[in-house]
C-alpha positions in Angstrom: -5.8 21.5 -7.6 -8.7 19.5 -6.4 -10.0 16.9 -8.9 -13.1 15.9 -6.8 -14.7 17.3 -3.6 -12.5 16.5 -0.6 -13.6 13.2 1.0 -15.6 13.3 4.3 -14.3 11.2 7.1 -16.6 10.2 10.0 -14.9 8.5 12.9 -16.8 6.9 15.8 -15.6 6.1 19.3 -16.9 6.0 22.9 -17.9 8.5 25.5 -16.6 8.4 29.1 -19.6 6.2 30.0 -19.0 3.8 27.1 -21.7 5.1 24.7 -21.1 5.3 21.0 -20.3 8.8 19.7 -18.8 10.6 16.7 -15.3 11.7 17.6 -14.5 13.4 14.3 -16.5 14.5 11.2 -14.5 16.5 8.7 -13.4 16.7 5.2 -9.8 15.7 4.5 -7.9 17.7 1.8 -6.8 15.6 -1.1 -3.5 17.3 -2.1 -1.1 17.0 -5.0 2.1 14.9 -4.7 5.1 14.8 -6.9 4.2 11.4 -8.2 1.4 12.7 -10.4 -1.6 12.0 -8.2 -3.4 13.5 -5.2 -3.5 11.9 -1.8 -5.7 12.1 1.3 -4.9 9.8 4.2 -8.2 9.1 5.9 -6.9 6.8 8.7 -3.8 4.9 9.7 -3.0 2.4 12.4 0.5 1.6 13.7 -0.2 -1.8 15.2 -2.2 -4.9 14.6 -4.6 -5.4 16.1 -5.4 -1.8 16.5 -6.0 -0.3 20.0 -9.3 1.5 20.3 -9.4 2.5 24.0 -8.7 6.2 23.5 -9.3 8.6 20.6 -6.1 10.2 19.2 -6.4 11.1 15.5 -3.7 9.1 13.7 -3.7 11.4 10.7 -2.2 14.2 12.8 1.2 12.5 11.9 2.4 12.4 8.3 2.7 9.0 6.8 6.3 8.0 6.0 5.6 5.5 3.2 2.8 4.3 0.9 2.3 1.4 3.3 2.8 0.8 7.0 4.8 -2.2 8.1 2.9 -2.5 11.4 -0.7 -1.6 10.5 -3.2 -0.3 8.0 -3.4 2.8 5.8 -6.7 4.1 4.3 -5.9 6.5 1.5 -7.9 8.3 -1.3 -5.9 8.7 -4.5 -7.1 11.0 -7.3 -5.6 10.5 -10.7 -5.8 13.5 -13.1 -6.9 12.9 -16.7 -4.3 11.4 -19.1 -1.8 10.6 -16.3 0.5 7.7 -15.8 2.2 6.8 -12.5 5.6 5.0 -12.2 5.8 1.3 -11.7 6.1 0.6 -8.0 5.9 -2.2 -5.3 5.0 -1.8 -1.7 5.5 -4.4 1.0 1.8 -4.7 1.7 -1.5 -6.3 0.7 -3.5 -3.6 -1.0 -7.2 -3.3 -1.8 -7.8 -0.7 -4.4 -11.5 0.2 -5.0 -12.3 2.4 -8.0 -14.9 4.8 -6.8 -15.2 7.1 -9.9 -13.8 7.2 -13.4 -11.7 4.7 -15.3 -8.2 3.5 -14.6 -5.8 0.9 -16.1 -3.6 -1.2 -13.9 -0.3 -2.2 -15.6 1.8 -5.2 -14.5 5.4 -5.8 -15.4 4.6 -8.7 -17.7 2.8 -6.3 -20.0 -0.7 -7.2 -18.8 -3.2 -4.3 -18.7 -6.3 -4.5 -16.6 -9.0 -1.9 -17.4 -11.1 -0.9 -14.3 -14.4 0.9 -14.1 -16.2 2.4 -11.1 -17.0 -0.3 -8.5 -14.1 -2.6 -9.6 -11.6 -3.8 -6.9 -7.9 -4.6 -7.5 -6.1 -6.7 -4.9 -2.3 -6.0 -5.1 -0.3 -8.8 -3.4 3.1 -7.2 -3.3 3.3 -7.0 -7.1 5.0 -4.3 -9.1 2.4 -2.3 -10.9 1.5 1.2 -12.3 -1.7 3.1 -12.9 -2.7 5.0 -16.0 -5.8 7.2 -16.5 -6.2 7.3 -20.2 -9.5 9.2 -20.1 -10.1 13.0 -20.2 -11.8 12.8 -16.7 -10.2 12.3 -13.3 -10.4 9.0 -11.4 -10.7 8.4 -7.7 -9.6 5.2 -5.9 -9.8 4.2 -2.3 -6.9 2.1 -1.1 -6.6 0.0 2.0 -3.0 -1.0 2.5 -2.3 -3.7 5.1 1.0 -4.8 6.6 2.5 -7.8 4.9 5.8 -9.6 4.7 7.9 -9.0 1.6 7.3 -11.4 -1.2 10.0 -14.1 -1.6 10.3 -15.9 -5.0 12.9 -18.6 -5.3 14.9 -17.3 -2.4 14.9 -13.7 -3.6 13.1 -11.0 -1.6 11.0 -8.7 -3.8 11.0 -5.5 -1.7 9.7 -2.0 -2.0 10.6 -0.5 -5.3 9.8 2.4 -7.8 9.4 5.4 -5.4 11.2 7.5 -3.0 9.6 7.6 0.5 10.0 11.4 0.7 7.8 11.8 -2.4 4.9 9.7 -1.0 4.7 11.1 2.6 1.3 12.7 3.1 -1.2 13.6 5.7 -0.5 15.3 9.0 -2.3 18.3 10.4 -1.4 21.6 11.8 -1.8 22.1 15.6 -5.5 22.7 16.4 -6.6 22.3 12.8 -8.3 19.5 10.9 -6.9 20.3 7.5 -3.9 18.4 6.1 -0.5 19.8 5.6 0.6 20.1 2.0 1.8 16.9 0.6 5.4 16.8 -0.6 5.7 18.4 -4.1 
């Protein structure tokens, strides 16, 4: 069930003679996952810095994790009303920008951070969870960038709180611009 209109993604590139062009302009389906929120992967790179010589749509392949250890993931996450996600940690530096609605970020020390539209949360490999306490859906845009796992006093704080098969999303059918169903 769609909580908001599907996000529109406009991608630019270059023509054969080097002129700027639009290589893709489509909506990307924001589909339910088994982790109580909807995902739409808008873009993903698999290297840093990214190679921009040729256009090959990276969202034709499913993501295999929330973050990408070699690049960047741009994802829309829609949180249904009155929904709480599990506490989790990714091995990434995440920028979460609340576009619409209200959401609460919970940290494992009991801290709650209330966010309103326009607020940005920078997650630096911390364990956290999201709760939408309102009766309206919330939409966040996340940019997850590759990062080394956090090490505290010699202990590596790695990925935690989710199963990769439950967060894989994106991918398209041959010859179509719509996403395959997210894992449910």
